N, C-alpha and C positions, 0 to 999 in steps of 0.2 A: 618486427612486430607480429608477423604471422606465426612465428614460433611461440611467442608469448601467448597469443590468442589460442593456439592449439593446446598449449599446456593448461590454460585456464578451463578450456572445454573438457579436457580429460579429468580435471579435478572436480568438475561439476557432476560427473557420473556417479561416484559414491554418494554424493550429497542427494542426488535424485533417488537412489535406491533406499537410502535411509529415510527420506521423506515419505516414500511410498509405504515402507514398513510402518512408520509412525501413523500414517493415515489409516492403514488397515486395522491396527490395534485400537486406535482412539475411537473409530467409528463403532467397533464392536463392544466398546466399554459403555456406550450410551445405554442407559437402562430402558427396559421395555422390549417386548417381542414385536418385531415389525409385522409379522403375519397377523398377530392379534390386533394390532393397530389398524391394519388395512381391512380386515374382515369384521372387526367389531367384537364386542364382548359376547354376543350371542352365537358366534360361529362354533360349529361342531369341531370335535377333535380331529375327525377325518379331513375336514376342509382345511384346518390349520396345518395338518401334516402334509397335505398335498401341496399347499402353497409354499411351505418350507422346502419341500423337495424341488419345486419349480425354481425357487430362488437360490438353491444350492446351500441353504442354511443348515441342512442336515448332514453335510459332509464334515469330515474331521477338519480341525482348524488349519492344519498345515496344508491340506488339499485346497481349502478355500483360499489360502494365501498364495499358493502357486497359480491358481486360476486367476486371482486378482492381478498378480504381476503380469501374467500373460496378456490379459485383457488391456491393462493400462498401457503397457509398452507397445501394444499393437494399435492403440488408439480406439479400442472398443470400450467406451465408458459405461455401456449398459443402457437400460431403459428405466426411467423414473417409475417407481412403484405407484405413485399417486396420480400422475397425469397421463402416463402411457407414452409420452414422448421420449425420445432419446435424450441422454444427459447433454450431449453436445448441442442439441436443439434448444434445450432449456438455457444453457450457458450463452449461446449465441444471441438469445433474446435480451439478456441483461448485461453481459460483459461490456459492450460499448458504453453503457451508462456509467458503470463503475470506473472504467479507464478514463472516460471523459472527466469525471469528477476528480479522480486522482491526479491526472495530468494538469488540470487547471489549478489544483491546490498546490502542487509542487512549483508550478510557474509563479504563482503568487508569492510563495515562500522565498523563492530565489530572488525575484525582482525586488522585494522589500527587504529581505533579510541581509543580502550581501551589502548593499549600500549603507544600511543602518548600522550593521556590525562594523564595517570599515570606518564609518564616521565616528562611532563610539571609541574605536581603538585609537584613531588619530587625535581625539580630544579626550584622552584618558584623564579621569578624575575631574573632568569638566561637566557642565550641565548636559551636553549631548550624551556623555557616557552614563550619567545617572539616569537620564530619561530612558536610554536604551535598556538599562538593567530593569527598570520598573516595567517597561512594556513587555520585555521577554518573560519576566516573572509572572506578569498577568496572563500572558498567552499560555504559559505552561500550567497555570493554576486552574484555569476554567476547564471543566469537562466538556467534551464536544456537545453533549445533549443540552447542557445548561446554556452555553453560548448560542447554540442553534435556536433555542426557545426565545432567548433575549433578542436575537436578530429578527425572528419572526414577529415578535411583539412590536419592535421599533420600526422596522423598515417595510414590513408587509401589512400589519394591521393598522398601525398608527399613521405612517406616512403613505402607505399604499403604493410604494415604488415598485414592488415585486410581488409576484403571486404568492398566496399563502401556502398552498399545497399543490402537489402535482408536478409532473416533469415538464410538459410543454404541449403545444398543439402540433400534431403530426404534420410534417412538411413545412413548418414555419420556423426558420432558423432564428428569427428575432425573439420569438417566445421561448425557444430552447435556451437562448443566451440569457434572457431575463430569469428563467427558472434555474439556471446554473449559478448565477452570481452569488446568492446567499449561501448555498451549500459549499461552494468553492471557497468563499472567504471564511466560512466557519472552520473548515479544515486548514485553509491557507494561513490563517493567523497563528495556529499552533505550529505549523511548519516554519513560519517567519520567526517565531521565538527561538526555535532550535537553531536555525541557520544563523540568526543574529548572534547568539551566544557563542557558537563555535567560530564564526568569522572574527568576532572581537578577540577571542582568546588566541586564535591562530595568528592574526595580524599583529597582536602585541608581541608574540614570540619572534615573528619574522622581522618586524621593523627594528628590533634590537640587535639583529645580526651584524657581523662586521662588514659584510659586502654591501649592506644597505647604508651603513655609515660611510663607507668608502665612496659609494655612488653619490651620496649627498655632498661629501666634501669635494667631489669633482664637478659639482654644479649641475647635476642632473635635475631637470625640471620636476617640481613636486608631483604633478599628475603622472608623469612617466615613472617616477620613483615608486609611487603607490601601486600603479597598475602592473608595470612590467617586473619590478624587483620585489614588490611586496605581495600583492594579491595573488599573482600566479603561483608563487612558492607557498602560499597559504591555502591553496585550493584542495589539496589531498584530504585533509580532515573534513573539509566542507563537502566534497564529493562523497565521502564516506557517510556523512549524516544524511545526505539526500538519498543515497542508495538504500541505506538501512531503514530509513523512515518510510520508504515506499510501502513496506509490509504493514507498518503501523497505521499508515493512512487508510489502507484497505480495511484494516480492523476497525478503525474509527468511523469508516464510512457506513458501517452497520447502523450505528445510532443516528448518523446524519441522514441516511436514507429513510429511516423510520420517522424522524422528526419532520423532514421535508416531504415525506411521502413520494420518494423517488424510487423507480425500479433499480435493481442492482444485485450484485452477488451477495451482499450482506443480508438483504431481506430474503433472498432465495435460500441461503444457508439456514436462516432462522426458521423458515417454513419447513425445510427438510428435517430439522431437529424436532419440531413439534409433531410431525407426522411419522417420525422414525423411518424416513425414506432412506434406507441404507445406501442404495445405489446412487441416488442423486447427491446425498451428503458426501460420500467418499469421492465422487466425481468432482464436486465443487471444491473440496479441499485439495485435490490433486491439481486442479486448474489454478487455484489460488497460490499454492506452494510453488508450482512451476513458474508462475509470473514472478514470484519473489526471487527464485533462483536465477531466472533470466536477467532480472534487474541487477542482481549482485554480480553476475558475470559481466554485464555491460559496465558496471561500476569499475570492475577490475581492468577492463579494457581502457576506460577513460583515465585510470591511473597512469597507464603507459603513455598516453598522449600528453597528460599534464606534466608528468615527471619521467623523462626517458630512462632515468636510472632504475626505475621499477622493473623495466623489461628484462634486466640482466640479473635480477635477484632470484 
């Protein structure tokens, strides 16, 4: 297992370098002059030139790229042009909120999607199967901002079960939990739809295998047959969906954070785009992409635990 983990870590290095290169290029494709945005339209040419020199924007592009790689790999993400705080300080303020929302959404998706997908597969072409298909299609069809607004109207404004806007009261975990419920379910329902569909499809394939029919003929109890012989062997595509959808969840969290007025990476990235804050924007994109690479690496390691044959490929 250690050899398999080291191999996956080494494979993540070129992915990290490609990601850093893509971030550098994409940030500089954003239209607008960051110096002009910071100083305003009335700034003199001398002031603009001085600021570009201080930010290193007057250097050749290849030199900027080398400086960027050096700083990113050494952990020096720079200072926000707008706030004056370091990028790591800005990230530290909002990253826990985004991770909290993402983890809760994944948990909801797995807790609901696995049993519903398994139930639909075991009752193929029955009413549980048709109901599961309708629910999954509904979950995939609603954009995150539409379902978020509907939840606010129903559960916050009409029923008043949850707060309308805001994250929580500082230091009060009950208010934090109440403020998390609606955003987490908003993203969790989409995750549930994905997990349900993949679980159903994977379980249908596994339950038709010869070893499952043999176990059934030997008198293995139905629950043991489903959990030990069926679900465990169907987990790899499910784990893949959960790992890959992590990045999608963080992307969808932008709209969810705006609708529910929660702090997070999404709102911070949007603010950096509006102010043309190059330093903060590229730092946030690096943090976001690093989280996705780490989760994908973790997903590969889970493969080796779920199916030992993967370790020898």
